[in-house]
PLY file of the C-alpha trace (Angstrom):
ply
format ascii 1.0
element vertex 193
property float x
property float y
property float z
element edge 192
property int vertex1
property int vertex2
end_header
64.18 144.89 163.55
62.58 143.55 160.68
58.10 143.34 160.51
55.97 141.40 157.95
52.29 140.67 157.32
52.01 137.45 159.06
49.11 135.14 156.78
48.11 132.05 158.40
46.69 131.07 155.63
49.50 130.27 153.73
51.85 130.20 156.91
49.95 128.09 158.75
49.90 128.10 162.43
51.75 124.87 163.42
54.38 125.00 160.77
54.93 128.85 162.04
55.53 127.15 165.05
57.52 124.32 163.98
59.88 126.87 161.83
60.29 128.77 164.96
61.91 126.31 166.91
63.78 125.62 163.95
65.75 129.10 164.17
65.77 128.93 168.04
67.54 125.14 167.36
69.81 127.31 165.65
71.01 130.31 168.25
70.69 126.97 171.41
67.76 129.60 172.98
65.89 127.37 176.16
62.89 128.08 175.28
60.63 128.95 172.10
57.82 131.27 172.18
55.38 132.45 169.39
53.03 134.95 170.03
51.27 136.13 167.28
49.41 139.99 168.32
45.71 139.80 167.22
45.56 136.66 166.74
46.55 135.10 169.80
45.51 135.62 173.04
47.58 138.77 175.49
49.80 137.56 178.04
48.00 137.17 181.41
50.56 138.74 184.07
50.74 140.42 187.31
53.37 142.82 188.92
54.33 142.75 192.17
55.87 146.67 193.63
57.25 148.02 196.72
57.39 151.40 197.77
58.56 153.36 194.90
56.03 153.81 192.85
57.66 155.50 189.08
58.43 151.78 187.80
55.18 150.88 188.38
54.29 153.51 187.47
56.05 153.62 184.14
54.81 150.14 183.30
50.72 150.88 183.44
51.12 154.45 181.75
52.55 151.89 178.93
50.09 149.09 179.21
47.39 151.84 179.25
48.93 153.89 176.47
48.84 150.13 173.89
52.67 149.77 173.90
52.89 147.29 177.05
49.90 144.29 174.97
48.96 142.43 177.58
45.85 141.91 180.43
47.31 142.75 184.31
46.00 140.51 186.26
47.14 142.42 189.54
48.86 144.51 191.50
50.67 143.08 194.43
52.84 144.93 196.73
54.68 144.74 199.93
53.74 148.78 200.85
50.57 150.33 201.21
49.21 152.97 198.99
47.17 156.16 199.78
43.53 155.46 198.53
44.53 159.08 197.31
47.51 157.64 195.83
48.25 157.93 191.46
48.30 154.22 191.69
45.34 153.78 193.55
43.64 155.54 191.53
45.19 154.17 187.93
44.47 150.80 189.18
40.65 151.28 190.52
40.28 153.26 187.36
41.50 150.97 185.10
39.78 148.20 187.58
42.82 146.46 188.13
43.43 144.73 191.68
45.46 145.46 193.95
46.22 143.48 196.73
49.25 144.65 200.18
50.93 141.57 201.28
53.44 143.60 204.04
56.73 141.38 204.69
58.98 140.19 206.95
62.74 139.26 206.67
60.93 135.50 208.44
57.45 135.33 206.36
57.68 136.85 202.46
54.45 135.45 201.46
55.29 133.41 198.85
52.33 131.28 199.19
50.24 134.24 198.99
51.64 135.41 196.35
51.60 131.94 194.19
47.87 132.14 195.10
47.50 135.75 193.73
49.55 134.54 190.78
48.13 130.95 189.79
46.76 131.30 186.04
49.03 134.09 185.18
52.05 133.85 182.19
54.48 135.68 183.90
55.30 138.20 186.51
57.49 140.95 186.39
59.30 143.31 189.54
58.71 146.50 188.91
61.07 147.83 191.44
59.88 144.86 194.39
62.91 144.82 196.51
62.50 141.22 197.70
64.59 138.15 197.10
61.95 135.77 196.08
62.96 132.18 197.40
64.14 129.00 195.04
61.29 127.00 196.04
59.13 129.64 194.77
60.56 130.02 191.62
60.50 126.48 191.65
56.35 126.42 192.36
56.18 129.59 190.15
57.35 127.65 187.37
57.13 130.87 184.26
59.29 133.01 183.50
59.63 136.32 186.13
61.14 139.31 184.73
62.94 142.06 186.56
63.78 144.97 186.02
66.65 146.43 188.16
67.28 149.64 188.42
70.89 149.33 187.55
73.59 148.32 184.56
73.87 144.04 185.51
76.08 142.79 185.00
77.34 145.60 186.98
75.77 146.54 190.54
73.44 143.63 191.77
71.71 144.35 194.45
70.12 147.07 196.91
71.86 150.43 195.70
73.04 150.16 192.20
73.45 153.38 191.75
74.72 154.27 195.07
77.05 151.56 193.94
78.15 152.94 190.73
78.64 156.39 192.12
81.19 155.04 194.54
83.23 153.18 191.57
82.65 156.36 189.33
81.24 155.23 187.08
79.63 157.96 184.42
76.60 156.23 182.85
74.31 154.87 185.11
70.24 152.51 183.53
68.36 149.73 184.32
68.35 145.90 183.18
65.34 143.64 182.23
66.48 140.29 183.04
65.09 137.13 184.09
64.27 136.21 187.35
66.94 132.91 188.20
68.20 132.08 191.95
71.05 133.59 191.95
70.36 137.17 192.32
70.35 139.49 188.99
72.20 136.92 187.98
69.20 135.95 184.89
69.71 136.20 181.34
69.73 139.97 180.54
66.67 140.79 177.58
67.44 144.92 177.36
69.27 147.75 178.72
68.69 151.38 178.87
71.49 153.84 179.94
0 1
1 2
2 3
3 4
4 5
5 6
6 7
7 8
8 9
9 10
10 11
11 12
12 13
13 14
14 15
15 16
16 17
17 18
18 19
19 20
20 21
21 22
22 23
23 24
24 25
25 26
26 27
27 28
28 29
29 30
30 31
31 32
32 33
33 34
34 35
35 36
36 37
37 38
38 39
39 40
40 41
41 42
42 43
43 44
44 45
45 46
46 47
47 48
48 49
49 50
50 51
51 52
52 53
53 54
54 55
55 56
56 57
57 58
58 59
59 60
60 61
61 62
62 63
63 64
64 65
65 66
66 67
67 68
68 69
69 70
70 71
71 72
72 73
73 74
74 75
75 76
76 77
77 78
78 79
79 80
80 81
81 82
82 83
83 84
84 85
85 86
86 87
87 88
88 89
89 90
90 91
91 92
92 93
93 94
94 95
95 96
96 97
97 98
98 99
99 100
100 101
101 102
102 103
103 104
104 105
105 106
106 107
107 108
108 109
109 110
110 111
111 112
112 113
113 114
114 115
115 116
116 117
117 118
118 119
119 120
120 121
121 122
122 123
123 124
124 125
125 126
126 127
127 128
128 129
129 130
130 131
131 132
132 133
133 134
134 135
135 136
136 137
137 138
138 139
139 140
140 141
141 142
142 143
143 144
144 145
145 146
146 147
147 148
148 149
149 150
150 151
151 152
152 153
153 154
154 155
155 156
156 157
157 158
158 159
159 160
160 161
161 162
162 163
163 164
164 165
165 166
166 167
167 168
168 169
169 170
170 171
171 172
172 173
173 174
174 175
175 176
176 177
177 178
178 179
179 180
180 181
181 182
182 183
183 184
184 185
185 186
186 187
187 188
188 189
189 190
190 191
191 192
């Protein structure tokens, strides 16, 4: 990891973007995005979560501490939470909208989700236990990051910890990756064991 101080007078924004595009070409990157904290606006994100709160709450806690420099547009869940739930109290205190959209196997509520996430820069799936359809991914057209509770590319889908245990694996962890039409097969961003 390297750090430097950015001076826009010495390295104009357009030149910075051009230089980073050239660098990304050297690595055959599919996409290159340059954002400068304190100069560029924060990313606007939406978070989708299911019943388990720990991943969502960890994300919200990091955001509150300033370790996640984004604006949280809303939280969407397919499981309702009691008003006195710690996540609900946090969201209310920080004025982050919460949307409860119960799903069934026949209705994933994708059109409603698309309407709620309109205008966001990307979406985070924080233990959202629904598979997003290819048409949803195409309609949204931006990055979606999944926080998978297992070490990919092994142990895809549900119950990865049980899969790892049954396989005799001694280390379990989590993977953040970009969502693609193939379940848990997108490019890996980071892993923690």
